[in-house]
C-alpha positions in Angstrom: 104.9 107.3 85.5 104.5 110.6 87.7 101.1 111.3 86.7 100.0 107.5 87.3 102.1 107.7 90.9 100.5 111.0 91.8 96.7 109.2 93.0 98.8 106.5 94.5 100.9 109.0 96.8 98.2 110.9 97.4 96.3 108.1 98.6 98.8 107.1 100.8 99.1 110.4 102.4 95.1 110.4 102.8 95.5 106.8 104.1 98.4 108.8 106.9 95.4 110.2 108.9 93.2 107.2 109.3 92.0 106.9 112.7 94.9 108.8 114.0 94.3 112.3 114.8 92.0 112.2 117.8 92.4 115.8 120.0 91.9 114.6 123.5 88.1 115.1 124.6 88.9 117.6 127.4 90.3 120.1 125.3 88.7 123.7 125.1 90.3 124.7 121.9 90.6 123.5 118.6 94.2 121.9 117.8 96.9 122.0 114.9 98.6 118.2 114.2 101.8 118.5 111.7 102.8 115.4 110.6 105.7 114.6 108.1 106.0 111.2 106.4 108.7 110.2 103.8 107.4 107.6 101.0 109.6 104.7 99.7 109.4 102.6 96.3 111.2 99.8 97.5 114.0 100.9 99.3 114.2 104.2 97.7 112.7 107.0 98.8 110.5 109.1 96.3 108.6 111.5 98.2 107.3 113.9 101.5 104.1 114.2 102.8 103.1 117.0 104.3 99.7 117.3 106.5 97.9 119.8 108.7 95.3 119.2 110.5 92.6 120.7 112.2 90.0 119.4 114.4 87.1 121.0 116.8 87.6 121.0 120.6 85.2 118.3 122.6 84.0 114.6 122.0 83.4 115.1 118.2 86.2 116.8 116.7 85.3 116.2 113.2 82.1 118.1 113.6 84.7 120.9 112.1 87.3 120.0 110.3 89.9 121.5 108.4 92.8 119.3 106.4 96.0 120.4 103.9 98.2 118.2 102.6 101.2 118.3 100.4 103.0 115.8 98.1 106.5 116.5 97.2 109.4 114.4 94.9 112.4 113.5 97.4 115.3 115.7 95.9 116.8 113.1 93.6 113.8 112.6 91.7 113.0 116.7 91.8 116.0 117.1 89.5 114.3 114.4 87.2 110.4 115.9 87.7 109.1 119.1 88.4 106.0 118.2 90.5 103.8 119.2 93.5 100.3 118.2 94.9 98.5 120.3 96.9 94.8 119.7 98.6 92.2 121.0 101.1 89.3 119.9 102.7 86.6 121.0 105.0 83.2 120.0 106.4 81.3 118.9 109.6 79.9 115.6 111.0 76.5 114.5 110.9 75.1 111.7 113.4 76.6 109.0 112.1 79.7 110.1 109.5 81.0 113.6 108.1 79.7 115.7 105.4 82.3 117.8 103.7 81.4 121.1 102.4 84.2 121.9 99.9 87.7 120.2 98.6 90.0 121.5 96.2 93.3 120.4 94.6 96.6 121.4 92.9 99.1 119.7 90.4 102.1 121.2 89.2 103.7 118.8 86.6 106.5 119.6 83.9 105.1 123.2 83.6 101.3 122.5 83.6 99.1 123.4 86.1 96.0 121.9 87.0 93.3 122.5 89.8 90.1 120.8 90.9 87.7 122.1 92.7 84.3 120.1 94.2 81.6 121.9 95.9 78.5 119.0 98.1 75.2 119.8 98.2 72.7 118.6 100.9 71.1 116.4 98.9 74.4 114.2 97.8 74.7 116.3 94.4 78.8 117.3 94.0 79.6 120.2 91.9 83.1 119.4 89.7 85.3 122.3 88.3 88.4 121.8 86.9 90.9 124.1 85.3 91.7 123.7 82.6 88.6 121.5 81.3 89.2 117.7 81.6 87.4 115.2 79.8 87.3 113.3 83.1 85.6 115.7 84.7 83.3 115.9 82.3 82.8 112.4 82.0 82.5 112.6 85.8 79.6 115.1 85.6 77.8 113.0 83.0 78.0 110.0 84.8 77.2 111.7 88.0 80.2 110.1 89.7 80.3 112.2 92.4 76.7 111.8 94.0 76.7 110.7 97.7 80.4 110.6 98.1 83.4 112.6 99.9 86.8 113.4 99.1 89.9 111.7 100.1 90.6 114.0 103.0 87.3 113.6 104.1 87.6 109.9 104.2 90.4 110.0 106.4 88.2 112.3 109.0 85.5 109.6 108.3 87.7 107.4 109.4 88.8 109.5 112.8 85.2 109.5 113.3 84.7 106.0 113.3 87.7 105.2 115.2 86.5 107.7 118.2 83.1 106.6 118.1 83.6 102.9 118.0 87.3 101.5 119.3 88.0 100.1 115.7 88.2 100.6 111.6 85.6 99.4 110.3 83.7 101.2 107.7 83.0 101.5 104.0 83.8 104.8 102.3 83.0 105.7 98.5 85.3 108.5 97.3 85.6 110.6 94.5 88.5 113.0 93.7 87.0 115.3 90.8 88.1 112.3 88.4 88.3 109.0 90.0 85.6 107.2 91.7 86.1 103.6 94.1 85.5 102.1 97.3 88.0 101.7 100.3 86.6 99.6 103.1 88.2 99.1 105.9 88.9 96.8 109.0 90.5 96.1 112.0 93.1 93.7 112.1 94.4 94.4 115.8 97.1 95.1 118.4 100.6 94.8 117.1 104.3 95.8 117.8 106.0 97.6 115.8 110.2 96.8 115.6 112.0 100.1 114.5 114.0 99.6 111.0 116.3 101.7 109.1 112.9 103.5 107.9 111.7 104.6 110.3 111.6 106.3 113.6 108.7 104.4 115.6 108.8 101.6 117.8 106.5 100.5 120.1 102.4 99.2 120.5 100.4 100.0 117.7 96.9 99.2 116.0 96.6 97.3 112.5 94.2 98.3 110.3 93.7 97.1 106.9 91.6 98.9 103.8 90.7 97.3 100.3 90.2 99.1 97.4 87.0 98.7 95.0 87.8 101.0 91.6 84.7 102.1 90.3 85.6 104.4 87.4 88.2 107.0 86.1 91.5 104.6 86.1 92.9 103.8 82.9 92.0 100.0 81.7 95.6 99.3 81.3 96.7 100.2 84.8 93.8 98.3 86.5 94.2 95.1 84.8 98.2 95.3 85.3 97.4 95.6 89.0 99.2 99.0 89.0 97.7 100.2 91.6 97.5 98.8 95.3 94.2 96.4 96.3 95.6 96.5 100.0 96.9 99.1 102.6 98.2 98.2 105.7 98.6 100.7 108.5 99.7 100.4 111.8 98.9 103.6 114.2 100.7 104.0 117.4 100.9 106.4 120.0 104.4 108.8 119.1 103.0 112.0 120.3 101.6 113.3 123.7 98.3 114.1 124.1 97.2 112.4 120.9 96.1 109.1 121.4 96.8 107.2 118.1 98.5 108.1 114.7 99.5 106.6 112.0 103.4 105.2 112.0 103.8 103.2 109.2 101.6 102.2 105.6 102.6 99.7 103.8 100.8 98.4 100.0 102.1 96.1 97.3 101.6 97.5 93.8 103.1 96.2 90.3 105.6 98.5 90.6 107.0 97.2 94.1 106.4 97.6 97.7 105.3 101.1 98.7 105.9 102.2 102.4 105.7 105.3 103.9 106.7 106.2 107.3 106.4 108.7 109.9 109.2 111.4 110.5 108.2 114.1 112.4 105.3 114.5 114.4 104.4 118.2 116.2 101.0 120.0 118.0 99.8 123.3 118.0 97.3 123.8 121.6 95.2 126.5 120.0 94.6 126.3 116.2 93.4 130.6 116.6 96.3 133.2 116.6 
């Protein structure tokens, strides 16, 4: 179950940076934003998501980005299952979107260690390398699933860039993580008000966005047919940190396993990303 849950947890982690991390246009130095979220399944805390995002200064912060993310299980679940996931993406912006250059991820699960590395070429081709070699990576190479796609973390930057340029999150993104190929279609729902709950720390005005997923390849057929993966994700973005206009404060997704909830629990900024 943990192996199946990993794409959803990491997917929620990627969704957490959607549209929110926009440094001030007047800043002269790049900025680091550190975020921590708790993930819940129903009312049970199942994991923690930690993100660190560095973007370039000026009106187009996505022109040079570096994102790292980690997903760990809550202490109760960690006693039963040894699990950790980490990922990093780097890239820059084109005239209308973003272009990743590299993506790396690693997962430790019950004594096994797996890594995935993607390298992007200007013509849209993607080099795929997994260690140890996996059937999923081989099939992805044979079917050229990575062509003209971006990794999930770079997709988050693409949403950041879209909000910055257009004021909304309306965009469709082709995503490939080394094994799974899917599209995410985002739409702006509109302004909303977040009420504080037992799970959350934020309350106030927020922008409501929604994403629907089209699963294309690399997913287990029984998981798809049983609605194991959420078909829709709702997220709310609010001004929870000074000088960062919007950042994700809540993410909700319904699947066969129940309601998945991700709530912001800590956010800090560092004015300069340079030592």
